N, C-alpha and C positions, 0 to 999 in steps of 0.2 A: 393761281386762275383754278377755280371754280364751276364745274355745269354740270347742270341740276333743273330737275322740276321743283316749280315751287310748289305745285303738293304735297307731292312724294317726298321732297329736303327740302324746307322752308328753312333749314339753316343745317352749320356743317357739324352737326352734332347730332341730327338724323336722319335717317333711310339712306339711300346710294345715292351715289355721285362720280363722275370721272375731275379727277384733282393732280393737277402738275406738280410731283415734289420732287424736293432738291436732297442730296445726303449732305451731313453735314459738311464733310470736304470739297461741297462744291465742284466736285469729279463725275456726278453725274445726276441726270433725272428722270425722274420716274412717270409715265405719263398710264396712273392707275384709275382703275375701278377699283372703288373705296366702299367703306360704309360712315356713319354717325359713330365714332370712335370713343366716345366719351357722354356722360350723363348730367345734367343740368341739374343741382339739389336745392335748389333757391339761394343758392349763398357761394357756392364753389362747382368746376366743374369735375367731378370721379369717372373717371376710365375705368370702361365696361369689362365685366368680366372678359377672361382670354376665351375660356371657352364657351360663352355669347358669339364671343365676335367669331371664332374656328367655327361654330356650326351655324352660325347665317351661312358664310363663305360655304362652308360643306351645301346647303342648299341651292345656294346660287350655279354654281359649279353647272351643273345637272345642267339646265336650263341652258346652259351656253354651251353646250359641248358640238351642237351644228353646225350651230356659228362661227365656233372657232378652229374649225378641223381648216387642217391647210394652212397655219400660222404659229411656226414651231417659234415666233420670234417673242410670244405671249410669254410673261414668268409668273405664277403661282406666289415666289416671295423677295421678298425688297430689303434693300438692306441699306438703310438712310442714315446709320452712325450715331443714332438720335441718342444723345444725352438726358434728355426731358420726359417724364411721363407723357405727355402730350406726343412728340415727336414718336417714343417708341410704340406708342398706341397705333400709326397708323400701321406699322409692319403686320400686325394680325389683321387686320381691318383689309388690305390688299383680295382680294378676288383674280384679277390679272391685273398686268401689269404690263406696257413696254420699255423698255432700257435707253437713254439716247448716253452717252458718254460725251463728257465735255469737249475731245476732241476732235470726236468721230460724228460729230453732230451731222445730219441728213439734209438735203433742202429743204427750202420750205412746203415745196408741194408733199414732197414725202409726211411733213409734220401735221398738215392740214386733214391726207387719207387715212392719216393714224388716227388725228381726233375725231372722224366723223364716223371711223369703225367703233374707235370705242361707245361713243353716243349711241353707236345703234344698239352694241351691247346692253348701256341701259337701257335702252329704249323695251330691248327684251325682258329686261330684269323686274321693270315697272310694271311690263302686261301682266308680268306671270305673279306678282307681287300682289296685284287688285283682285285677281282669280284665288289665291292662298289667303284658307280660311286661319292659318299659324305657319308662320318661320319659324322654325327651330331658334334656342337663342332668344327670339324675344318674350317678353314679358307675359304672363297670361292676359288674356283678352277682357277677362273677366273683374281681375284683380286691378288694370288698368283703369276699365271702367268705372269701375267702382271707385277708387281712389279721384278720377275725376270728377266723379259726379261729388263726395264729400267737400273736394276742394271748391267748385260750384258754387256747393251748398254754403259753406262759409263763407263765399263774397272774396275769394281769393281770385288776382289777380293772375292772367297767363303771359312769359316772355313774348318780346315779340314776334313777330314768325311767327309764331304757333298757330296751328288750326286743328278744330274740331271734329270729329275722326279720325285720329288716328289717336295709336297707341303708344308714341315717340318712335316707333320702330313701322312697325306696319299697324292694316287699319282694321281699326274696330268694330263690329258686329254689327247690325240693323236687328232692330225690333222680329222681323222677321224670319232669322237668321238663329236669332237667340230662339224662338219658341222649335224651330226645325229640332234645333238641336237641342231644348227640354226634351221633347218627345221622344225623338232618338232615343236616347238616353232611359226614360222611364217603360220606355218599350221593351230595352233589351234587360230592365234589372224585372221585370214585368218576366220574361222570359224565366229571364236563370233562376227566380224561387218561385217558378209551376214545375222547374224540373224536379226542383226537389219537394215537391208534394203540396209548397204551402197555395191555400186560398189568398191572393192577391187583391187586394180592393185598394183603388186609387182615389187617394183624400187630397190628393195636393191641392186644391181648389176651395179648400175650407179648413183646415187643418195647418197648424206649423212644423210637417212634415208629409211626406211624398205618399207614402204607401205604407197602410197596414197589412200585415200580414199574419195566418192564422191555419193553426195547424195541433188537430186537438182542444187541449188546452193552454197552449201556449198562442203567444200575441206579440208581434215583433214590431216596432216602430220603424220605418227606412227612410235615412232621407237621403233623394239620389240628384247627383249632380254630374252635367256633360259637359266636356268641354273640347276645344279643337285639341286645346295643348297635350305638354305630357302629364298634365293632371298632379304637378307639382306642389299645385294652391288652388282654393276655390274658393268662392266666397262664402258666406255663413250671415244668417241676419242673428240678430242678438233675440231672438225668440226664438231660431231655431239650435240656440246652444243653450239655451236653457232645457225648453222641451227634453233636449233629447240626455241631457244630463238628468232629469226626472226620469224618462224611462229606462237609464240604465240597470240591469246590465242588458232589459229587452231591447234592444236597438241593436241599428247596422246605418251604418255609411258606406252608399254605392257610387264612386268616382268610375264613369266611363271617358276616356279621355282619348285621344288620338283618334278620333271623329272627324272622317274626311267628310266636308264642306262643297258640293258642287255648286258656283254662284254664276255660272253658264248661262243659265234659264232666267225664264221668268221669276219663277217662282225656286227658293233653294231648297237644293237636294242633301239629303243626308245620309253615311255609310257607312259600315267599318266599325271601327271604336273594339277599346278592350279594356273590358268589367273586370273594377277591381274590388272586393269588397273585404269591411270591415266590421266584424259582430265577436261580441260586443264593444259597440264603440266608447271609449272613455275621450272625452274631450278635456285635453290638457289645457292649462292655462299659456304652458310656455310653446303650443303649438297655435296660438292664437295672433295676429297681430291687429294691433288697432290703428283703425285708418283716419278716424272721426270720435270727436269728443260733444256728447250734449255739454255743456257749460252751465251753472246756474250762477248767475251773476244776482249781484245787491241791487239792482236798481228797483226802487221801491219801496228796501229796508226800511229799516228804522238808523240803520247809519249811511243812506244813501246820500249823497249833495246833490245835484243834479241845479245844469246853468242854462241860460236861454240866452243868447248873441255872445255880445264881447265879455259879461258882465260872470265869467268862470270859477265859480268856488270849487275847492277843494279838497278832500278827505284830508282828515286831523292825519297832522305827522310831515303833509306832503309842504304847505307853504312857505316856512322856513329855506326849505329847499329853490323851491321857488323863486322866492325873494332873492336866495343868495345869487342866483342865473342872470333876473331880472334888473338889481339894481348895482348898479358901480361897486365895484369894491374900494375900500379905503385900508390906507394902512397910518399905523399910528402917527405917523408925520404929516396925519393929512392929506397927502398925496393919493391921486388915484393909480393904482399898479397899471403897467405898460402891458 
């Protein structure tokens, strides 16, 4: 049995929830505050990385410190004696759990009280998650948003139960939050270069890069990326990649990561952040991940054959295959095979 919020955890692979987990031997059952431990890849469930699960647990525990004081019966580890990858995944996904032994089950009143307590902890995490711009272990929000946008543009259908506005674990950024992060990172980058004696001009509204730097005869073309994540991945457009390759070695990449985003007020507020500068910046193919393609079809070309209604025509080389599928096969003795 799983207890969850429909928006925060629309499926067992997403978000935080409370769940009863039984050991393989049946000797123990855990009432566990857990999380989605697999990722749906479109064909199979893939286990999340252990370091990501542990990072999320590390974020969750401090949120619950006050509420769990005086509860020595809460355990940070569970042992399901699992033999399958799915079963083993629940163990590192556990935040806190209450253990019940098969031969020492408490009365029903205690079980209900424990369940109410654990769902209270779940509510605390949901509230903290709404205010958190990024949770360690989650995918980078900007990358997830780009992937979802590409999938939507390509007409991909989502799995039943998925909801917009979520990154698979945490919430995506709003347009206002993205603007606040962008302005914050550009401001930090400007201050960084001005302190080095550069004259800085913001050209982001008309060029395929953000800052144009001049110092004497030197010119530097700077791309600035800001993120609430750890900054391991950022999104680049095709134009940004092509331009920065042209500008090399007179170019730079500024990544302002770990920006703190305050969502409590009417307008998002930013603070903090760690600035990382790469200059000169070589954009290597090995460091780029394709999110989507623009595919040139043969529609309207000389080899194109189009169909209307049910009178479907197929390109050369396919009719024999289609007929083999649509017409009954006949053995040498004239009988159709079973």
